[in-house]
C-alpha positions as a printed Julia matrix, in Angstrom:
443×3 Matrix{Float64}:
 113.58  13.23  -18.41
 111.26  15.59  -16.22
 112.57  17.75  -13.85
 111.39  17.9   -10.27
 110.01  21.36  -10.82
 108.01  20.09  -13.87
 106.81  17.2   -11.68
 105.68  19.69   -9.06
 104.01  22.03  -11.76
 101.81  19.03  -13.21
 100.87  17.95   -9.93
  99.96  21.52   -8.83
  96.61  22.15   -7.64
  94.98  24.66   -5.67
  94.01  22.68   -2.89
  97.79  24.12   -1.54
  96.06  27.27   -1.35
  94.76  26.59    2.09
  98.09  26.07    3.69
  99.78  29.17    1.74
  99.01  31.9     4.44
 101.41  34.56    2.48
  99.5   33.68   -0.58
  95.87  34.06    1.08
  96.8   37.56    2.6
  98.15  38.63   -0.75
  94.98  37.88   -2.37
  92.83  39.37    0.26
  94.62  42.32    0.28
  94.21  42.81   -3.64
  90.33  42.1    -3.69
  90.18  44.98   -0.99
  92.41  47.2    -2.93
  90.19  46.46   -5.79
  86.62  46.88   -3.81
  87.88  50.25   -2.74
  88.42  51.13   -6.39
  84.99  50.24   -7.16
  83.47  52.14   -4.47
  85.29  55.35   -5.89
  83.63  54.76   -9.29
  80.05  55.63   -7.55
  81.66  59.14   -5.88
  80.17  61.71   -8.33
  81.99  64.86   -9.09
  80.65  67.86   -7.31
  78.78  70.58   -8.82
  77.58  68.11  -11.33
  73.86  67.7   -12.56
  73.63  64.06  -13.19
  70.58  64.01  -15.34
  71.81  66.73  -17.75
  75.53  64.73  -17.74
  73.42  61.37  -18.6
  71.72  62.79  -21.29
  75.24  64.5   -23.12
  76.69  61.1   -22.16
  74.16  58.83  -24.38
  74.76  60.83  -27.34
  78.49  60.52  -27.39
  78.67  57.12  -25.99
  79.8   55.49  -29.27
  82.63  57.91  -29.55
  85.52  57.57  -27.44
  83.91  58.48  -24.23
  82.26  54.83  -24.53
  85.42  53.0   -25.11
  87.42  55.19  -21.95
  84.01  54.61  -20.01
  85.11  50.59  -20.49
  88.39  51.25  -19.08
  87.29  53.12  -15.91
  84.67  50.67  -14.77
  81.49  53.14  -15.72
  83.52  56.38  -13.77
  82.87  58.85  -16.99
  79.51  57.69  -17.43
  78.58  58.49  -13.56
  81.26  61.37  -13.88
  83.14  60.27  -10.66
  86.42  60.83   -9.01
  87.91  58.24  -10.81
  86.79  59.14  -14.29
  90.52  59.37  -15.86
  91.03  56.08  -14.04
  94.39  54.91  -14.58
  94.82  56.26  -18.06
  97.15  59.05  -17.52
  99.86  57.02  -15.95
 100.09  54.12  -18.67
 100.14  57.21  -21.33
 103.09  58.57  -18.87
 104.71  55.44  -19.01
 104.44  54.6   -22.67
 105.77  58.52  -23.1
 109.08  57.7   -21.21
 109.77  53.89  -22.42
 109.47  56.1   -25.86
 111.45  58.97  -24.22
 114.71  55.9   -23.56
 115.02  55.25  -27.49
 116.07  59.06  -28.26
 117.4   60.63  -24.68
 120.88  58.92  -24.03
 120.35  59.9   -20.14
 117.19  57.95  -20.03
 118.8   55.2   -22.0
 121.89  55.15  -19.56
 119.43  55.01  -16.29
 117.77  52.36  -17.73
 120.76  50.16  -17.72
 121.7   50.9   -14.22
 119.16  48.44  -12.92
 117.22  48.83   -9.87
 118.59  52.36   -8.89
 117.71  53.69  -12.4
 114.35  51.65  -12.56
 113.23  54.06   -9.32
 114.47  56.93  -10.96
 112.3   56.61  -14.34
 109.23  55.47  -12.11
 109.77  58.62  -10.03
 109.84  60.53  -13.63
 106.51  58.3   -14.46
 104.76  59.76  -11.7
 105.66  63.24  -12.34
 104.56  62.96  -15.67
 101.66  61.39  -14.2
 100.84  64.25  -12.56
 100.78  66.83  -15.49
  98.87  64.63  -18.0
  96.22  64.25  -15.37
  96.03  67.82  -14.45
  95.84  68.9   -18.4
  93.7   66.23  -19.33
  90.9   67.06  -15.87
  91.23  70.85  -17.0
  90.08  69.86  -20.27
  87.32  67.69  -18.85
  85.99  70.82  -16.58
  86.36  73.0   -19.68
  84.21  70.91  -21.55
  81.71  70.24  -18.98
  81.2   73.75  -18.28
  80.66  74.27  -21.9
  78.27  71.58  -22.13
  74.2   72.42  -21.99
  73.69  72.91  -18.1
  75.7   70.08  -16.87
  77.48  72.16  -14.41
  75.25  73.44  -11.37
  77.78  76.57  -10.81
  79.9   77.56  -13.76
  83.17  79.45  -12.5
  86.9   79.27  -11.64
  85.79  77.71   -8.61
  84.52  74.91  -10.38
  87.36  74.38  -12.82
  89.77  74.42  -10.05
  87.9   71.92   -7.58
  87.24  69.63  -10.8
  91.04  69.49  -12.03
  92.07  69.03   -8.66
  89.89  66.19   -7.69
  90.13  63.96  -11.43
  94.2   64.38  -10.84
  93.82  63.08   -7.18
  91.6   60.32   -7.85
  94.56  59.12  -10.82
  97.1   59.81   -8.28
  95.3   57.37   -5.84
  94.9   54.79   -8.22
  98.26  54.95   -9.2
  99.44  54.61   -5.5
  96.85  51.79   -5.16
  98.09  49.73   -7.81
 101.45  50.01   -6.89
 100.46  48.65   -3.22
  98.68  45.73   -5.37
 101.93  44.96   -6.88
 103.95  44.94   -3.94
 101.96  43.61   -1.39
  99.2   41.8    -3.33
  99.05  39.47   -6.43
  99.49  40.56  -10.18
 100.12  43.7   -11.35
  98.04  46.68   -9.82
  97.45  48.89  -12.82
  96.43  46.07  -14.83
  93.99  44.59  -12.59
  92.4   47.96  -11.97
  91.76  48.18  -15.49
  90.49  44.46  -15.79
  88.3   45.48  -12.46
  86.63  48.0   -14.45
  85.92  45.52  -17.18
  84.65  43.02  -15.46
  82.39  45.3   -13.18
  80.48  46.41  -16.27
  80.3   42.89  -18.36
  77.01  41.9   -16.27
  75.2   45.46  -16.77
  76.41  44.9   -21.07
  75.09  41.08  -21.02
  72.05  42.35  -19.37
  71.66  45.16  -21.99
  72.19  42.75  -24.8
  69.42  40.38  -23.78
  67.21  43.47  -23.07
  67.57  44.39  -26.78
  66.96  41.15  -27.79
  63.38  40.72  -25.76
  62.63  44.4   -27.23
  63.35  42.82  -30.84
  66.15  44.99  -31.8
  68.94  41.9   -31.81
  67.68  38.54  -32.98
  68.2   35.52  -30.71
  70.34  33.95  -33.3
  72.63  37.21  -33.23
  72.89  36.95  -29.57
  74.02  33.42  -29.96
  76.5   34.21  -32.61
  77.89  36.86  -29.99
  78.17  34.75  -27.34
  79.61  31.82  -29.46
  81.91  33.96  -31.15
  83.1   35.84  -27.65
  84.36  32.45  -26.05
  86.18  31.72  -29.8
  87.82  34.77  -29.16
  89.05  33.94  -25.62
  90.26  30.51  -26.59
  91.94  31.71  -29.53
  93.67  34.64  -27.1
  94.7   32.36  -24.78
  96.3   29.97  -27.49
  97.8   33.36  -29.5
  99.32  34.94  -26.12
 101.0   31.65  -25.08
 102.47  31.1   -28.5
 106.28  31.44  -28.38
 109.29  31.13  -30.96
 112.47  29.67  -28.98
 115.69  30.25  -29.82
 118.19  27.73  -29.05
 120.83  29.24  -26.73
 124.05  27.2   -26.14
 126.36  27.64  -23.58
 130.13  26.36  -23.94
 132.05  23.9   -21.6
 133.81  25.83  -18.77
 136.42  24.62  -16.43
 136.15  25.61  -12.69
 139.09  24.3   -10.81
 139.99  20.84  -11.74
 136.78  20.43  -12.9
 134.89  20.68  -16.1
 131.74  21.11  -16.54
 129.59  20.23  -19.83
 128.12  22.53  -22.11
 124.57  23.55  -21.66
 121.53  24.66  -23.65
 118.63  26.67  -22.85
 116.18  28.59  -24.86
 115.32  32.51  -25.59
 111.35  32.69  -25.53
 110.56  35.24  -28.03
 106.31  36.44  -27.79
 104.28  36.43  -30.74
 102.65  39.26  -29.67
 105.21  41.03  -27.56
 103.39  44.45  -27.35
 100.52  43.06  -25.48
  97.15  45.54  -25.54
  98.78  48.8   -26.1
  98.3   48.73  -30.46
  94.07  48.54  -30.17
  93.98  50.77  -27.32
  96.03  53.52  -29.25
  94.36  53.07  -32.24
  90.82  53.04  -30.97
  91.64  56.42  -28.98
  93.24  57.93  -32.5
  90.15  57.29  -34.54
  87.49  57.83  -32.3
  89.0   61.3   -31.06
  87.72  63.18  -34.57
  83.91  62.01  -33.52
  84.31  63.27  -29.73
  85.57  66.47  -30.72
  82.57  67.05  -32.97
  79.98  65.86  -30.54
  81.3   68.11  -27.91
  80.96  71.1   -30.24
  77.52  72.38  -29.71
  77.25  73.48  -33.53
  79.16  70.05  -34.83
  82.43  71.92  -35.73
  83.79  73.13  -39.01
  83.13  71.38  -42.56
  86.02  69.32  -42.66
  85.87  68.0   -39.15
  82.12  66.96  -39.89
  83.37  64.97  -43.14
  86.14  63.43  -41.27
  83.77  62.4   -38.48
  81.56  60.89  -41.17
  84.07  58.98  -43.14
  85.46  57.79  -39.81
  81.93  56.32  -38.51
  81.98  53.0   -37.25
  82.07  50.25  -39.67
  83.06  52.29  -42.53
  85.38  51.05  -44.92
  87.82  54.07  -44.14
  87.67  53.23  -40.12
  88.21  49.77  -40.57
  91.31  50.19  -43.09
  92.5   52.88  -40.8
  92.08  50.6   -37.67
  93.89  47.97  -39.03
  97.09  50.09  -40.31
  97.16  51.61  -37.12
  96.89  48.34  -34.95
 100.17  46.86  -37.56
 101.9   50.23  -36.86
 101.8   50.38  -32.97
 102.22  46.73  -32.99
 106.01  47.0   -34.49
 106.72  50.14  -32.82
 105.74  48.94  -29.62
 107.67  45.69  -29.7
 110.72  47.91  -31.37
 110.47  49.82  -28.36
 110.32  47.18  -25.08
 112.48  44.38  -26.68
 116.15  45.48  -27.81
 117.84  42.54  -30.05
 121.38  44.43  -29.78
 121.08  44.6   -25.88
 119.81  40.97  -25.81
 122.84  39.69  -28.17
 125.2   41.77  -26.26
 124.05  39.94  -22.57
 124.39  36.75  -24.26
 127.84  37.41  -25.36
 128.86  38.34  -21.68
 127.72  35.2   -20.36
 128.89  33.27  -22.87
 125.8   32.05  -25.02
 125.4   31.8   -28.58
 122.64  30.83  -31.08
 124.45  27.49  -33.23
 125.62  28.9   -36.53
 125.57  32.25  -35.95
 128.29  34.6   -34.56
 128.0   36.11  -31.45
 127.47  40.07  -31.06
 126.15  41.85  -33.94
 125.37  38.73  -36.31
 123.24  37.6   -33.43
 121.38  40.62  -33.07
 120.32  40.62  -36.76
 119.58  37.33  -36.26
 117.15  38.08  -33.18
 115.92  41.05  -35.21
 115.09  38.89  -38.07
 112.86  36.15  -36.24
 111.46  39.02  -34.1
 109.93  41.01  -37.06
 108.62  37.47  -38.58
 106.78  36.68  -35.64
 105.64  40.51  -34.88
 103.88  40.15  -38.77
 102.05  37.18  -37.18
 101.16  38.92  -34.1
  99.99  42.01  -36.03
  97.72  39.74  -37.8
  96.35  38.42  -34.69
  95.81  41.66  -32.85
  93.71  42.98  -36.27
  91.4   39.99  -36.36
  90.68  39.9   -32.63
  90.0   43.46  -33.0
  88.03  43.75  -36.44
  85.34  41.05  -36.17
  83.94  42.39  -33.13
  84.45  46.33  -34.55
  81.99  44.78  -37.25
  79.64  43.48  -34.5
  79.35  47.02  -32.51
  79.01  48.71  -35.73
  76.22  46.86  -37.43
  74.62  45.37  -34.35
  74.84  47.8   -31.67
  77.01  45.03  -29.57
  77.97  46.83  -26.16
  82.03  47.6   -26.42
  82.46  45.17  -23.55
  82.44  42.58  -26.34
  85.02  44.25  -28.39
  88.41  42.43  -28.92
  90.14  44.84  -26.68
  88.32  44.44  -23.92
  88.69  40.71  -24.24
  92.22  40.84  -25.06
  92.84  42.76  -21.79
  90.77  40.42  -19.33
  92.22  37.48  -20.82
  96.12  38.73  -20.61
  95.78  39.84  -17.35
  93.65  36.75  -15.97
  96.25  34.35  -17.46
  99.54  36.6   -15.59
  97.41  36.99  -12.81
  96.94  32.97  -12.28
 100.59  32.36  -13.34
 101.52  34.27  -10.43
  99.49  32.48   -8.1
 100.68  29.02   -9.39
 104.36  30.57   -8.81
 103.64  31.16   -4.94
 102.35  28.03   -4.77
 104.87  26.45   -6.17
 107.5   27.89   -4.17
 105.11  27.35   -1.09
 105.4   23.36   -2.0
 109.27  23.53   -2.36
 109.39  25.17    1.05
 107.13  22.21    2.06
 109.8   19.79    0.17
 112.97  21.32    2.0
 111.24  21.55    5.47
 110.33  17.64    5.18
 113.83  16.76    3.58
 115.66  18.75    6.5
 113.37  16.68    9.29
 114.18  13.43    7.68
 117.96  14.44    8.16
 117.61  15.08   11.48
 115.49  12.2    12.64
 118.53   9.99   10.9
């Protein structure tokens, strides 16, 4: 039998948006915050020669700078105050999550609920400041030692650049938190999404221009477009895929009344790790190339050899890329999902998996199922990221058609739409409750 919630969800349409004032305020706030972010990506760092940096960037756009420029919405290409974007905050969040597995005090904070979460968020902010400052200082040193990019080198440039870039990251962190609390969707994810989407028109125009010049054939451009649509459809299907474990709750007696046992499901996502594995794998593999390019002499011989072997499309690069994606998929899944904790929570509430003893046996069963579906999730991520990587390597297709960027865009869009639907559903519930109260008074 279809429940009332399912009927509402089935009849849900966005015409109700006009009546949902709270939702409209949240959407407009989100749009305004993202516009502020986009304006910041056009404010250049003081003391930089844009023409000289343009030449340097064009020689290294195929390395890690190109990928980070995609995430920063062109901020690195323009060397803007938001060049670091929100990446230090993401790195700090991942480090804090990893530390919870080895630090008993952080693990205890994680179990304290809302109060523990606030303290961990504060630790994440402190770590973000440190990471952003280190990265900003490294960028300042790199700029000062690269050609004639810096107009007036010296200690003042190093300090001002470090403060400016670190401040830009902290502002974006604050802006993302404001979007999450007062807007719609996850603010940090939406900032990354806005940067990628903002660069898509220029990427499409650049691809068409390559076709006009004869660098890319018309057939290849059509193949890329069809492949992008197919990859998006595949991502949507796989991101919604779940393995549902049946959870049974026994009969219980409250006073003189006996309540029948209930059943529910424990959903296990096929891809629990999200977009973290491709980002980490790409960063690690592109790092040697970027270091060698920043070195005027090309670096030592072993670094030059490694850079050659790890070139785009090379067999070693592709093998390591797949291996790192698979490794980080399993590693990050183990960090964000704890089967033992889940089994303990089920046991506390009286739930059990039919045929499996509660407690340790249930944890082992959940871990067994999760490991099997994570294999499929890792293969899915490898396929999604590998095919576009080959096109990027051999056909000079921009990064924005890569699997990582499409994965981020589709995943964040799905989450945001789901939140909007949740607000609309709650609004319809409120309308039903108000009408039922009015009918009761009229009677």
